[in-house]
Residue, then its C-alpha position, 0 to 999 in steps of 0.5 A: m500500500r505504501r508503494i502505491q501511495s508513493l507512485t501516486v504522489s510521484a505521478l502527480a508531481m510528474v503531471m504537474l511538472l509537465g503541465v507547467a511546461g505547457c504554460g508558455g502562452m499563459s498569462q502570469r495569473d493563469q500560470n500562478t493558478a495552474i501552479g497553485a492547483g498542482a501544488g495543492a493537489v500534491g499537498g492534499a494527496i499527501l495530507t489525506g493519504g491519497s484520497t480523491a477528495g483530498t486531492v481535488g480539494g487541495a487542487v481547488v484551494g491551491g488554484v484559488i490561492g494561486h489566482e489571488v496571489g497574482k492580483 
């Protein structure tokens, strides 16, 4: 079970990095939102043991924070 959790977090981090690489044509606020959502998803997954609700909740909170930081 621990290995699955580790692989999930690693895959999530990889997806986040690939997503950030595609941010070339985005505004700074859009980039902050995407980075915040990715970081929040990873944080939510880690804090809740990989639960879907924790991952999605973390992504939402991170995205909102990232969007507001750009103001």
